[in-house]
C-alpha positions in Angstrom: 184.4 -48.1 -2.7 184.3 -46.0 0.5 181.1 -44.8 2.0 180.5 -41.0 1.9 178.9 -39.5 5.0 177.7 -35.9 5.5 180.2 -34.1 7.8 177.3 -33.2 10.1 177.4 -36.8 11.4 180.8 -36.1 12.9 179.6 -32.7 14.3 176.6 -34.6 15.8 179.0 -36.9 17.7 180.7 -33.9 19.2 177.3 -32.3 20.0 176.4 -35.4 22.0 179.7 -35.4 23.9 182.8 -33.2 23.6 185.9 -35.4 23.2 189.6 -35.4 22.5 190.9 -35.8 19.0 192.0 -39.4 19.8 188.6 -40.2 21.2 186.9 -38.7 18.1 189.1 -40.5 15.7 188.4 -43.9 17.5 184.7 -43.3 17.5 184.5 -42.2 13.9 186.5 -45.3 12.8 184.3 -47.6 14.8 181.0 -45.9 13.7 181.8 -45.4 10.0 185.0 -47.4 9.2 188.5 -46.4 8.4 187.9 -45.9 4.7 184.9 -43.5 5.1 184.8 -40.3 3.1 182.9 -37.2 4.1 181.0 -34.5 2.2 179.8 -31.0 3.3 177.1 -28.9 1.8 179.4 -27.8 -1.0 182.4 -30.1 -1.0 183.1 -33.8 -1.0 185.9 -36.4 -0.9 187.3 -35.5 2.6 189.1 -38.2 4.5 189.0 -37.8 8.3 192.3 -35.8 8.5 191.1 -33.3 5.9 187.7 -33.0 7.4 189.1 -32.2 10.8 191.4 -29.6 9.2 188.3 -28.1 7.5 186.4 -28.0 10.8 189.3 -26.2 12.6 190.0 -23.8 9.8 186.4 -22.8 9.6 186.1 -22.7 13.4 183.3 -25.3 13.3 184.9 -27.0 16.3 186.7 -25.4 19.2 189.1 -26.9 21.8 188.1 -26.4 25.4 189.8 -28.1 28.3 191.4 -30.6 26.0 188.2 -31.6 24.3 186.7 -30.6 21.0 183.2 -29.3 20.9 180.9 -27.9 18.3 180.9 -24.1 17.7 177.2 -23.8 17.0 177.5 -20.3 15.8 179.6 -21.6 12.8 177.5 -24.6 11.8 174.6 -24.4 9.4 171.3 -25.7 10.6 169.9 -28.2 8.1 
């Protein structure tokens, strides 16, 4: 069974250091494993691809100079 991690863990990685999509994918896979699943405050069952789509659609991450960074104005604070 895959581990389910809160999506804020991925956002926290980007808060620490903006990175490219490739860098983020590599770090997430090394930190949490390739089979990891993510949950948000209201939803669950995201794989990394669907989580990144969710972040982009909801403008929780923004692309700046080829690096993704957290859009703090769009992220809840808990």
